[in-house]
C-alpha positions as CSV (number, residue, x, y, z in Angstrom):
1,M,-0.6,36.7,30.8
2,N,-3.1,36.6,27.9
3,G,-3.4,33.8,25.4
4,A,-1.4,35.6,22.6
5,D,1.5,36.2,25.0
6,G,1.4,32.6,26.2
7,L,1.5,31.4,22.6
8,R,4.5,33.5,21.7
9,L,6.3,32.5,25.0
10,S,5.6,28.8,24.4
11,L,6.8,28.9,20.8
12,R,10.0,30.7,21.9
13,A,10.5,28.4,24.8
14,L,10.3,25.3,22.4
15,G,13.8,25.8,21.3
16,G,15.6,27.1,24.3
17,R,15.8,27.5,28.1
18,L,13.8,30.1,29.9
19,G,14.5,28.9,33.4
20,A,11.1,28.8,34.9
21,Q,9.9,25.3,35.9
22,W,6.4,26.0,34.7
23,E,7.8,27.0,31.3
24,R,9.9,23.9,31.2
25,E,6.8,21.7,31.7
26,R,4.9,23.6,29.1
27,R,7.9,23.2,26.7
28,D,8.1,19.5,27.2
29,T,4.3,19.1,26.7
30,L,4.3,21.2,23.6
31,F,7.3,19.3,22.2
32,L,5.3,16.0,22.7
33,M,2.0,17.1,21.1
34,L,3.2,17.0,17.5
35,P,4.4,13.3,17.5
36,V,1.3,12.3,19.4
37,F,-0.9,13.7,16.6
38,V,1.4,12.0,14.0
39,A,0.8,8.7,15.8
40,V,-2.9,9.0,15.4
41,L,-2.8,10.4,11.8
42,P,-2.6,6.9,10.0
43,H,-5.8,5.8,11.7
44,F,-8.0,8.7,10.4
45,G,-8.7,7.0,7.1
46,W,-9.8,3.7,8.8
47,M,-11.6,4.7,11.9
48,P,-15.2,6.1,12.0
49,W,-15.3,9.8,11.5
50,W,-16.5,10.5,15.0
51,V,-13.4,8.8,16.5
52,G,-11.1,11.2,14.6
53,A,-13.3,14.2,15.4
54,G,-13.4,13.3,19.1
55,F,-9.6,13.0,19.2
56,V,-9.1,16.3,17.3
57,L,-11.5,18.0,19.7
58,L,-9.6,16.8,22.8
59,F,-6.3,17.6,21.2
60,A,-7.3,21.2,20.4
61,W,-8.7,21.6,23.9
62,R,-5.4,20.5,25.4
63,L,-3.5,22.9,23.1
64,G,-5.8,25.7,24.1
65,L,-5.1,25.0,27.8
66,L,-1.4,24.8,27.2
67,F,-1.2,28.2,25.4
68,S,-3.6,30.0,27.8
69,G,-2.1,28.6,31.0
70,R,-5.5,27.5,32.4
71,W,-6.0,24.6,34.7
72,L,-6.6,21.1,33.4
73,P,-10.2,19.8,33.7
74,R,-11.2,18.1,36.9
75,A,-11.3,14.3,37.4
76,S,-15.1,14.2,37.1
77,V,-14.9,15.6,33.6
78,R,-12.4,13.1,32.5
79,W,-14.4,10.2,34.0
80,A,-17.5,11.4,32.1
81,G,-15.4,11.5,28.9
82,A,-14.1,8.0,29.4
83,I,-17.6,6.6,30.0
84,A,-18.9,8.4,26.9
85,A,-16.0,7.1,24.7
86,T,-16.6,3.5,25.9
87,A,-20.4,3.8,25.3
88,A,-19.8,5.2,21.8
89,V,-17.5,2.4,20.8
90,W,-19.8,-0.2,22.2
91,A,-22.8,1.4,20.3
92,H,-20.9,1.4,17.0
93,Y,-19.2,-2.0,17.1
94,Q,-21.4,-3.9,19.6
95,T,-18.3,-5.1,21.3
96,L,-15.1,-3.7,23.0
97,L,-12.9,-6.6,21.7
98,G,-11.2,-6.9,18.4
99,R,-8.8,-4.8,16.4
100,E,-11.0,-1.8,15.4
101,P,-12.9,-1.4,18.7
102,G,-9.6,-1.6,20.6
103,V,-7.8,1.0,18.4
104,A,-10.8,3.3,18.5
105,L,-10.8,3.1,22.4
106,L,-7.1,3.7,22.5
107,I,-7.3,6.8,20.3
108,L,-10.1,8.3,22.4
109,F,-8.4,7.4,25.7
110,L,-5.1,8.9,24.4
111,G,-7.0,12.2,23.9
112,L,-8.4,12.0,27.4
113,K,-4.9,11.2,28.8
114,L,-3.7,14.5,27.4
115,M,-6.1,16.2,29.8
116,E,-4.2,14.9,32.9
117,M,-0.6,15.3,31.9
118,R,0.8,16.8,35.1
119,A,3.7,14.7,36.2
120,R,6.5,13.3,34.1
121,R,5.1,9.9,34.5
122,D,2.0,11.0,32.5
123,L,4.2,12.1,29.7
124,F,5.8,8.7,29.5
125,V,2.4,7.0,29.5
126,V,1.3,9.2,26.6
127,I,4.5,8.2,24.7
128,F,4.0,4.5,25.3
129,L,0.3,4.8,24.1
130,S,1.5,6.6,21.0
131,L,4.1,4.0,20.3
132,F,1.4,1.3,20.4
133,L,-0.8,3.3,18.0
134,L,2.2,3.5,15.6
135,L,2.5,-0.3,15.7
136,A,-1.3,-0.7,15.2
137,A,-1.1,1.5,12.1
138,F,0.4,-1.5,10.3
139,L,-2.7,-3.5,11.0
140,H,-4.5,-1.3,8.4
141,S,-1.8,-0.8,5.8
142,Q,1.9,-1.6,5.3
143,S,2.4,0.9,2.4
144,M,5.4,3.2,2.1
145,G,3.2,6.1,3.1
146,T,2.2,4.4,6.3
147,A,5.8,3.4,7.0
148,A,7.0,7.0,6.4
149,I,4.4,8.4,8.9
150,V,5.3,5.8,11.4
151,G,9.0,6.6,11.1
152,L,8.3,10.3,11.5
153,G,6.2,9.6,14.6
154,L,8.8,7.3,16.1
155,A,11.5,9.9,15.6
156,G,9.4,12.5,17.2
157,L,8.5,10.3,20.2
158,I,12.2,9.4,20.8
159,A,13.1,13.1,20.6
160,A,10.4,13.9,23.2
161,M,11.8,11.2,25.5
162,L,15.3,12.8,25.1
163,T,13.8,16.2,25.8
164,M,12.4,14.9,29.1
165,Q,15.8,13.6,30.2
166,Y,17.3,17.1,30.5
167,Q,17.3,18.8,33.8
168,R,18.8,22.3,34.0
169,Q,20.9,22.2,30.8
170,E,19.1,21.6,27.5
171,A,20.4,20.9,24.1
172,P,19.1,22.6,21.0
173,I,16.4,20.9,19.0
174,R,18.8,20.3,16.1
175,Q,21.1,18.4,18.5
176,R,18.3,16.3,19.8
177,L,17.2,15.4,16.3
178,K,20.8,14.5,15.5
179,W,20.9,12.1,18.5
180,V,17.6,10.6,17.4
181,G,19.0,9.9,13.9
182,I,22.1,8.3,15.5
183,L,20.0,6.0,17.7
184,L,17.8,4.9,14.7
185,L,20.8,4.3,12.5
186,Q,22.3,2.1,15.3
187,A,19.1,0.2,15.6
188,L,18.7,-0.3,11.8
189,P,21.2,-3.2,11.4
190,V,19.7,-5.1,14.4
191,A,16.2,-4.6,12.9
192,A,17.4,-5.9,9.5
193,V,19.0,-9.0,10.9
194,L,15.8,-9.8,12.9
195,F,13.7,-9.2,9.8
196,V,15.7,-11.6,7.7
197,L,16.5,-14.4,10.1
198,F,13.7,-14.4,12.8
199,P,11.3,-17.3,12.0
200,R,8.4,-16.0,10.1
201,P,4.8,-17.3,10.4
202,A,3.3,-19.3,7.6
203,G,0.6,-16.7,7.1
204,T,0.5,-12.9,7.1
205,L,2.2,-11.2,10.0
206,W,-0.3,-8.4,10.5
207,G,-3.5,-9.9,9.1
208,M,-6.4,-11.0,11.4
209,Q,-8.9,-13.5,10.0
210,S,-11.9,-11.5,11.2
211,D,-10.8,-8.4,9.3
212,T,-10.4,-9.8,5.8
213,R,-13.6,-8.0,4.7
214,R,-11.4,-4.9,4.1
215,A,-9.7,-6.7,1.2
216,S,-11.7,-7.2,-1.9
217,T,-10.9,-8.3,-5.4
218,G,-13.1,-6.0,-7.4
219,L,-15.0,-8.9,-8.9
220,S,-18.1,-10.4,-7.4
221,E,-19.5,-13.9,-6.8
222,T,-22.4,-12.8,-9.1
223,M,-22.7,-10.8,-12.3
224,T,-25.6,-8.4,-12.8
225,P,-25.4,-5.9,-15.7
226,G,-24.0,-2.7,-14.2
227,A,-21.8,-4.3,-11.4
228,I,-18.5,-4.4,-13.3
229,S,-19.1,-1.0,-14.9
230,D,-18.7,0.6,-11.5
231,L,-15.0,-0.4,-11.7
232,G,-14.5,1.1,-15.1
233,E,-12.4,4.0,-13.8
234,S,-10.7,2.4,-10.8
235,T,-6.9,2.7,-10.9
236,A,-6.4,0.2,-8.0
237,I,-4.0,-2.6,-8.7
238,A,-5.5,-6.0,-8.9
239,F,-2.1,-7.8,-9.5
240,R,1.3,-7.4,-11.1
241,V,2.9,-9.7,-13.6
242,R,6.5,-10.3,-14.6
243,F,6.9,-12.4,-17.8
244,E,10.0,-14.5,-18.0
245,G,10.2,-14.4,-21.8
246,D,8.4,-12.6,-24.6
247,T,5.1,-11.0,-23.7
248,P,2.1,-12.1,-25.7
249,P,0.0,-9.4,-27.5
250,T,-2.5,-7.5,-25.3
251,A,-5.4,-9.1,-27.2
252,L,-4.4,-12.5,-25.8
253,L,-4.0,-11.3,-22.1
254,Y,-7.2,-12.9,-20.7
255,W,-6.7,-13.4,-16.9
256,R,-9.3,-16.0,-16.0
257,G,-11.4,-15.7,-12.8
258,P,-14.9,-16.8,-11.7
259,V,-17.1,-18.8,-14.1
260,F,-20.8,-18.4,-14.1
261,G,-23.3,-20.9,-15.3
262,D,-26.6,-20.3,-13.4
263,F,-28.9,-17.5,-14.8
264,D,-32.1,-16.5,-13.1
265,G,-33.2,-13.9,-15.6
266,A,-31.2,-11.0,-14.1
267,T,-28.1,-12.3,-12.3
268,W,-25.4,-14.8,-13.3
269,R,-23.9,-17.1,-10.6
270,A,-21.6,-20.0,-10.3
271,L,-23.1,-23.4,-11.2
272,R,-24.8,-24.5,-8.0
273,N,-27.1,-27.5,-8.8
274,P,-25.6,-29.3,-11.8
275,V,-27.9,-31.5,-13.8
276,A,-25.0,-34.0,-14.1
277,P,-21.6,-34.1,-12.4
278,P,-19.1,-32.2,-14.5
279,P,-16.1,-34.2,-15.8
280,P,-12.6,-33.4,-14.4
281,P,-10.8,-30.7,-16.2
282,Q,-8.9,-31.8,-19.3
283,V,-6.7,-29.3,-21.2
284,R,-4.7,-29.9,-24.3
285,Y,-2.2,-27.2,-25.3
286,A,0.5,-26.3,-27.8
287,R,4.0,-26.5,-26.4
288,D,5.3,-23.8,-28.6
289,A,2.7,-21.3,-27.1
290,R,3.8,-21.8,-23.5
291,I,4.5,-18.7,-21.4
292,A,6.1,-18.6,-17.9
293,Y,5.4,-15.6,-15.6
294,E,5.1,-14.6,-12.0
295,I,2.0,-13.0,-10.4
296,T,2.0,-10.8,-7.3
297,Q,-1.7,-10.6,-6.4
298,E,-3.0,-8.0,-4.0
299,P,-4.9,-9.2,-0.9
300,S,-8.5,-10.2,-1.3
301,S,-11.2,-12.0,0.7
302,R,-11.5,-14.7,-2.0
303,P,-9.5,-17.8,-3.0
304,W,-9.6,-16.7,-6.6
305,M,-6.4,-16.7,-8.6
306,F,-6.0,-15.1,-12.0
307,P,-3.8,-17.0,-14.4
308,L,-3.5,-16.3,-18.0
309,E,-5.7,-18.6,-20.1
310,M,-4.9,-21.4,-20.0
311,P,-2.9,-22.5,-16.9
312,I,-1.0,-25.8,-17.3
313,D,1.4,-25.6,-14.3
314,V,1.3,-23.6,-11.1
315,E,3.8,-23.1,-8.3
316,P,1.4,-22.0,-5.4
317,P,2.1,-19.4,-2.7
318,P,3.8,-20.9,0.4
319,G,1.4,-22.8,2.7
320,L,-1.4,-23.0,0.0
321,R,-2.6,-25.6,-2.4
322,V,-4.2,-24.9,-5.8
323,T,-7.1,-26.6,-7.6
324,L,-8.3,-26.3,-11.1
325,N,-12.1,-26.7,-11.0
326,P,-14.1,-28.5,-13.7
327,D,-15.1,-25.1,-15.1
328,L,-11.3,-24.3,-15.4
329,Q,-11.2,-21.7,-12.6
330,L,-8.0,-21.8,-10.5
331,L,-8.7,-21.7,-6.8
332,A,-6.4,-21.5,-3.7
333,S,-7.1,-23.7,-0.7
334,A,-7.7,-20.6,1.5
335,P,-8.7,-16.9,0.9
336,L,-5.8,-14.7,-0.2
337,D,-5.8,-12.4,2.9
338,S,-2.3,-11.1,2.2
339,R,-0.3,-10.3,-0.9
340,A,0.4,-13.6,-2.7
341,R,3.1,-14.5,-5.1
342,Y,2.9,-17.5,-7.4
343,R,4.5,-18.7,-10.6
344,V,2.4,-20.0,-13.5
345,E,3.0,-21.5,-16.8
346,S,0.2,-21.1,-19.4
347,S,-0.4,-21.7,-23.0
348,T,-2.3,-19.3,-25.2
349,A,-3.2,-22.1,-27.7
350,W,-5.4,-24.6,-25.9
351,Q,-8.4,-26.9,-26.1
352,A,-10.5,-27.9,-23.1
353,G,-13.6,-29.8,-22.4
354,L,-13.4,-32.4,-25.0
355,N,-14.4,-35.0,-22.4
356,E,-17.8,-33.3,-21.8
357,S,-20.8,-35.7,-22.1
358,R,-24.3,-34.9,-23.3
359,D,-25.5,-34.9,-19.7
360,S,-22.7,-32.7,-18.4
361,L,-23.3,-30.2,-21.2
362,Q,-26.9,-29.8,-20.1
363,N,-25.5,-27.8,-17.1
364,W,-24.7,-25.0,-19.6
365,L,-28.0,-25.0,-21.4
366,E,-30.4,-24.2,-18.7
367,L,-32.5,-21.0,-19.0
368,P,-35.2,-19.6,-16.7
369,A,-38.7,-19.9,-17.9
370,G,-40.7,-16.8,-18.7
371,F,-37.8,-14.5,-19.5
372,N,-36.6,-12.8,-22.7
373,P,-39.2,-14.2,-25.2
374,R,-37.9,-12.0,-28.1
375,T,-34.5,-13.6,-27.7
376,S,-35.9,-17.1,-27.7
377,A,-38.0,-16.3,-30.8
378,L,-34.9,-14.9,-32.5
379,A,-32.9,-18.1,-31.6
380,A,-35.7,-20.3,-33.0
381,Q,-35.8,-18.2,-36.2
382,W,-32.0,-18.5,-36.7
383,R,-32.0,-22.3,-36.1
384,A,-34.9,-22.8,-38.5
385,E,-33.1,-20.7,-41.2
386,L,-29.9,-22.7,-40.7
387,L,-31.8,-26.0,-41.1
388,A,-33.6,-24.6,-44.2
389,A,-30.3,-23.5,-45.7
390,D,-28.7,-26.9,-45.2
391,S,-31.7,-28.6,-46.8
392,T,-31.7,-26.3,-49.8
393,G,-28.1,-26.7,-50.4
394,G,-28.2,-30.5,-50.0
395,R,-25.7,-30.5,-47.2
396,T,-25.7,-33.1,-44.4
397,P,-26.3,-31.2,-41.2
398,D,-23.0,-30.9,-39.2
399,R,-23.8,-29.9,-35.6
400,G,-20.3,-28.5,-35.0
401,Q,-20.2,-26.4,-38.1
402,G,-23.8,-25.3,-37.7
403,D,-23.1,-24.1,-34.2
404,L,-20.0,-22.2,-35.4
405,R,-22.0,-20.5,-38.1
406,L,-24.6,-19.4,-35.5
407,V,-21.8,-18.0,-33.3
408,E,-20.4,-16.0,-36.2
409,R,-23.9,-14.7,-37.0
410,A,-24.4,-13.5,-33.5
411,L,-21.0,-11.7,-33.6
412,A,-22.0,-10.2,-36.9
413,M,-25.2,-8.9,-35.4
414,F,-23.2,-7.1,-32.6
415,R,-20.8,-5.6,-35.2
416,Q,-23.4,-4.5,-37.8
417,Q,-26.6,-3.5,-35.9
418,G,-25.5,-0.4,-34.1
419,F,-24.4,-1.9,-30.7
420,R,-22.4,0.5,-28.7
421,Y,-19.8,0.1,-25.9
422,T,-20.2,2.5,-23.0
423,L,-19.2,2.7,-19.3
424,Q,-22.6,4.2,-18.5
425,P,-25.2,1.8,-19.8
426,P,-28.9,2.6,-19.5
427,L,-31.1,0.7,-17.0
428,L,-32.7,-2.6,-18.2
429,G,-36.1,-4.0,-17.3
430,R,-37.3,-7.5,-16.3
431,H,-36.4,-8.9,-19.7
432,S,-32.9,-7.6,-19.6
433,V,-31.5,-9.5,-22.5
434,D,-34.4,-8.5,-24.8
435,D,-34.1,-4.8,-23.7
436,F,-30.4,-4.9,-24.5
437,L,-30.5,-6.8,-27.8
438,F,-33.5,-5.0,-29.3
439,E,-33.8,-1.7,-27.5
440,T,-30.8,0.0,-25.9
441,R,-28.0,-1.8,-27.7
442,A,-25.5,0.0,-25.4
443,G,-23.6,-1.6,-22.6
444,F,-20.4,-2.7,-20.9
445,C,-18.6,-6.1,-21.3
446,E,-21.0,-7.9,-18.9
447,H,-24.0,-6.9,-21.0
448,F,-22.4,-8.3,-24.2
449,A,-21.1,-11.5,-22.5
450,G,-24.4,-12.2,-20.6
451,A,-26.6,-11.5,-23.6
452,F,-24.4,-13.6,-25.9
453,A,-24.5,-16.6,-23.5
454,V,-28.3,-16.4,-23.2
455,L,-28.7,-16.2,-27.0
456,M,-26.3,-19.2,-27.4
457,R,-28.3,-21.3,-24.9
458,A,-31.5,-20.4,-26.6
459,L,-29.8,-21.7,-29.8
460,D,-29.1,-25.0,-27.9
461,I,-25.4,-24.2,-27.8
462,P,-23.7,-24.8,-24.4
463,A,-22.4,-21.5,-23.1
464,R,-21.2,-19.8,-19.9
465,V,-19.8,-16.5,-18.7
466,V,-16.2,-16.1,-17.6
467,T,-15.1,-13.0,-15.6
468,G,-11.6,-11.8,-14.8
469,Y,-9.3,-9.2,-16.3
470,Q,-8.2,-8.4,-19.8
471,G,-5.1,-6.6,-20.9
472,G,-2.6,-4.8,-18.7
473,E,-0.1,-2.0,-18.8
474,R,3.6,-2.4,-18.9
475,N,5.7,-0.3,-16.5
476,P,8.8,0.7,-18.5
477,V,10.7,1.4,-15.3
478,D,10.8,-2.1,-13.9
479,G,9.3,-4.2,-16.7
480,W,6.3,-5.4,-14.6
481,W,2.8,-5.5,-16.1
482,L,0.1,-3.7,-14.1
483,V,-3.4,-5.2,-14.2
484,R,-5.9,-2.8,-12.6
485,Q,-9.5,-3.1,-11.4
486,A,-10.3,-1.0,-14.5
487,D,-9.2,-4.0,-16.5
488,A,-12.1,-6.1,-15.1
489,H,-13.8,-7.9,-17.9
490,A,-16.4,-10.5,-18.8
491,W,-16.5,-12.8,-21.9
492,A,-18.3,-15.9,-23.0
493,E,-17.3,-19.5,-23.7
494,V,-19.3,-21.8,-26.0
495,W,-18.9,-25.6,-26.4
496,L,-18.4,-26.6,-30.0
497,E,-18.2,-30.2,-31.2
498,G,-14.6,-31.2,-32.0
499,Q,-13.2,-28.0,-30.4
500,G,-14.5,-28.1,-26.8
501,W,-14.8,-24.9,-24.9
502,T,-14.0,-21.9,-27.1
503,R,-13.5,-18.3,-25.9
504,V,-15.8,-15.8,-27.6
505,D,-15.6,-12.2,-26.6
506,P,-18.5,-10.2,-28.1
507,T,-17.0,-7.0,-26.7
508,A,-14.2,-7.3,-29.1
509,A,-16.7,-7.4,-32.0
510,V,-18.2,-4.0,-30.8
511,A,-15.1,-2.3,-29.4
512,P,-11.9,-4.0,-30.6
513,E,-9.8,-1.1,-29.2
514,R,-10.9,-2.1,-25.7
515,I,-9.2,-5.5,-26.1
516,E,-6.2,-4.4,-28.2
517,R,-5.2,-1.3,-26.1
518,G,-7.1,-1.6,-22.8
519,L,-9.5,0.6,-20.9
520,R,-6.8,2.9,-19.5
521,L,-6.8,5.0,-22.7
522,E,-10.3,6.2,-22.0
523,P,-10.5,9.9,-21.1
524,G,-10.5,10.5,-17.4
525,F,-9.1,7.1,-16.6
526,A,-7.1,8.4,-13.6
527,G,-10.3,9.5,-11.9
528,M,-9.2,13.2,-12.3
529,P,-11.4,14.9,-14.9
530,G,-9.4,17.0,-17.4
531,L,-6.1,15.4,-16.5
532,D,-4.6,13.2,-19.1
533,L,-2.2,10.7,-17.6
534,A,-0.8,9.9,-21.1
535,G,1.2,13.1,-20.8
536,P,4.9,12.3,-20.7
537,L,5.7,14.0,-17.3
538,L,2.7,12.6,-15.3
539,S,3.0,9.2,-16.9
540,T,6.7,9.0,-16.0
541,L,6.0,10.0,-12.4
542,R,3.2,7.5,-12.2
543,F,5.4,4.7,-13.5
544,R,8.3,5.5,-11.2
545,L,6.0,5.7,-8.2
546,D,4.5,2.4,-9.0
547,A,7.9,0.8,-9.6
548,L,9.0,2.1,-6.1
549,T,5.8,0.7,-4.6
550,N,6.3,-2.7,-6.3
551,A,9.9,-2.9,-5.0
552,W,8.6,-2.2,-1.5
553,N,6.1,-4.9,-1.9
554,Q,8.5,-7.4,-3.4
555,W,11.4,-7.0,-1.1
556,L,9.8,-6.2,2.2
557,L,6.1,-7.0,2.4
558,S,6.4,-10.2,0.3
559,Y,9.3,-11.6,2.4
560,D,7.3,-14.6,3.6
561,R,8.1,-18.0,5.0
562,G,8.9,-19.4,1.5
563,R,11.4,-16.8,0.6
564,Q,13.0,-17.1,4.1
565,V,13.4,-20.8,3.6
566,R,15.0,-20.4,0.2
567,L,17.4,-17.8,1.7
568,L,18.4,-20.2,4.5
569,E,19.0,-23.0,2.0
570,R,21.4,-20.7,0.1
571,L,23.2,-20.2,3.4
572,G,23.5,-24.0,3.9
573,L,20.9,-24.1,6.7
574,E,17.8,-26.2,7.0
575,A,14.6,-24.2,7.7
576,D,13.6,-26.7,10.5
577,D,17.0,-26.6,12.2
578,W,16.1,-24.0,14.8
579,R,19.4,-24.5,16.7
580,A,21.5,-23.5,13.7
581,I,19.2,-20.6,12.9
582,A,19.2,-19.4,16.5
583,G,23.0,-19.6,16.5
584,L,23.3,-17.6,13.3
585,L,20.9,-15.0,14.7
586,A,22.8,-14.7,18.0
587,L,26.1,-14.5,16.2
588,S,24.9,-11.8,13.8
589,L,23.4,-9.7,16.6
590,T,26.5,-10.1,18.7
591,A,28.7,-8.9,15.8
592,I,26.4,-5.9,15.1
593,V,26.1,-4.8,18.8
594,G,29.9,-5.3,19.2
595,A,30.7,-3.1,16.2
596,I,28.3,-0.4,17.4
597,A,29.9,-0.5,20.8
598,V,33.4,-0.2,19.4
599,L,32.4,2.8,17.4
600,T,30.3,4.6,20.0
601,L,31.4,3.6,23.5
602,H,35.1,4.4,23.4
603,P,36.2,7.3,25.8
604,R,35.8,10.7,24.2
605,R,36.9,14.0,25.6
606,A,34.3,16.7,25.0
607,R,36.0,19.7,23.5
608,D,35.0,23.1,24.7
609,P,33.7,25.3,21.8
610,V,35.5,28.3,23.3
611,E,38.9,26.4,23.4
612,R,38.2,25.1,19.9
613,A,37.6,28.6,18.6
614,W,40.7,29.9,20.2
615,D,42.8,27.1,18.8
616,D,41.4,27.8,15.3
617,F,42.4,31.5,15.7
618,C,45.9,30.6,16.8
619,Q,46.2,28.1,13.9
620,K,45.3,30.8,11.4
621,L,48.1,33.0,12.7
622,A,50.5,30.1,12.9
623,V,50.1,29.7,9.1
624,T,51.6,33.2,8.6
625,G,54.6,32.4,10.9
626,L,53.1,33.8,14.1
627,A,52.8,30.6,16.1
628,R,51.7,30.8,19.7
629,Q,54.2,29.5,22.3
630,P,52.9,27.0,24.9
631,H,53.6,29.3,27.8
632,E,51.9,32.4,26.3
633,T,48.6,33.6,27.6
634,A,46.0,35.1,25.2
635,T,46.9,38.6,26.3
636,A,50.6,38.1,25.9
637,Y,50.2,36.4,22.6
638,L,48.1,39.2,21.2
639,A,50.5,41.8,22.4
640,R,53.3,40.0,20.5
641,V,51.6,39.5,17.3
642,E,49.4,42.6,16.9
643,R,52.3,44.6,15.6
644,L,52.8,42.1,12.8
645,V,49.1,41.8,11.8
646,E,47.5,44.0,9.1
647,P,46.2,47.2,10.7
648,D,42.6,46.5,9.6
649,R,42.7,43.1,11.3
650,V,44.0,44.3,14.7
651,A,40.6,45.3,16.0
652,D,39.2,41.8,15.0
653,A,42.1,40.1,16.8
654,R,41.6,42.1,19.9
655,R,37.8,41.4,19.9
656,I,38.5,37.7,19.6
657,A,41.0,37.7,22.5
658,A,38.7,39.7,24.7
659,L,35.8,37.3,24.1
660,Y,38.0,34.4,24.8
661,N,39.3,35.7,28.1
662,R,35.8,36.6,29.3
663,L,34.2,33.3,28.3
664,R,37.2,31.2,29.4
665,Y,37.7,32.7,32.8
666,G,34.4,34.2,33.8
667,G,30.7,34.1,33.1
668,D,28.0,31.4,33.4
669,R,28.0,29.1,30.4
670,A,24.3,28.2,31.1
671,D,23.2,31.9,30.8
672,P,21.5,32.6,27.5
673,G,23.6,35.7,27.0
674,T,26.8,33.8,27.4
675,R,25.6,31.2,24.8
676,G,25.2,34.2,22.4
677,D,28.7,35.3,23.1
678,V,30.0,31.9,22.3
679,R,28.2,32.0,18.9
680,H,29.7,35.5,18.3
681,L,33.2,34.2,19.1
682,L,32.8,31.3,16.6
683,Q,31.6,33.7,14.0
684,C,34.5,36.1,14.5
685,V,37.0,33.3,14.2
686,R,35.5,32.0,11.0
687,Q,35.6,35.4,9.4
688,F,39.1,36.3,10.6
689,R,41.7,36.4,7.8
690,P,45.3,37.4,8.9
């Protein structure tokens, strides 16, 4: 038999019985190969490329042997492959322990196991390894796509297990898939009860502390011109927001994150060595400007939280505490390694930092020596001109008003002197602020915020850089606001006497549409050149998909310990009363299993398809008044009624009676030809019209 004949024979054998034992084993193996590949599929995007390539090579090799009928490789070849796989994993990860090395080894060993599938026991081992890989897929992602692939692979593996239970008689593939669906539907209520009532850990179920490097927030612990611009076209979700009342205008949606106070001439960092201890945070706010909302933040490796400026009350995620730093940054007590939900109340009209002292303000005035001399000279000129103007006008110098006039002059410079907002700013030299203010005059938000803060410090005005997100996009399907990595933003804060810390966004002076409408209206925002997501159809599809994803996250992935406790309290149970919870769990499982048993385990009499077809034929004749008597055989009944049946239907009735007699009283039902006659009988009865 050549390879092409073997391929045709195997594909034909996949759906029926050919009788030969060797073909039966080939059929079982071929049926198993597809769900095995599906079990490995979710890992391709996370494993090194050579792991996926190695498995695909082994998988294709096994398929080639299956179709050609050649012998499996000898044990020495498999041992050499196992040693090579182990050495490759060790060389790449420098260990064989941990999640990623373990999954990589399991994938390669599964490919090698395909090379020694001879006995039925080997098939079961492959199935169990594939089931473990399906479970491990959730260690990488718990998205709907991953869940769909896992469900497909699980159904395929169960169908393969059913296939291997048949001996001589085999059911069609459609029947096997039907049984798989019934089994999964029966297991679904049990899984739902365990999901809702089984005690949940305080942290994430799937996360591993050593693997949090995979999660990132999109912002950095430092800010160098050019870093945030790399996120300008990223559609990844940073967090979702649901407002409990009216939504403030987009221009007020400043989601506060890391605050930078140290500048070394090129890079901004958080304040590390303060000149004087900063005072505790002090915030005054207008009660009529309070806004309540809920944030669902995507996983990150940082403790950063992103409230709307300015937070006044926070309900933290379960198991965490929150702290408002002296620089007004909100931090969790641990990195947010899993999706976090927290409720915040903020005020868009606020004052902060009125308790700053002269010494503490010195922390926000420091500049490195030897950098940006032209900026320092411009600041000295502006300060001298301000003093001269005050002296000429006979006004008493007011430090607060003078500083405010200098801030307004800087913003006027950005508006009037040809500064340009761009996602692709030119490179800057050693004196980066000088190059930006006097040469290129083109940059992203971080260029404007950083240069503005340096200019303010050179003017002896306390200033710092705040990073976070600005704006958002409302999903009209579910009403949630989407804040994406493309909304990453940087702005400045200056300290003014009598006003405290005041937000100043120089980007708004150059590109006000960036603040009022958001970055997503830029061409090519979706990362697909030439495709405008503002189109009605694509926009609607995108919003519906995101609403579905959000529902998946809210109702399944975000069902944590806190939500379970609240559910138990509604049921009148204490979360710490494990006896009552165990009793409720046992009672629920008993009721579900009992209901399934009542519906599925009662005695059933299998009805022969031949008898069912003959009964249908007799029923059609009985409707016309030609009912069959209990004592009549098929031949006697036909002889009595054929004189009363239309002449053009007599031949059909005789064919049905002949098929019934042959199938009922002779022939092997297991024979493929006999199964064809049964299908022919059923078709004739369906088409018969007396």
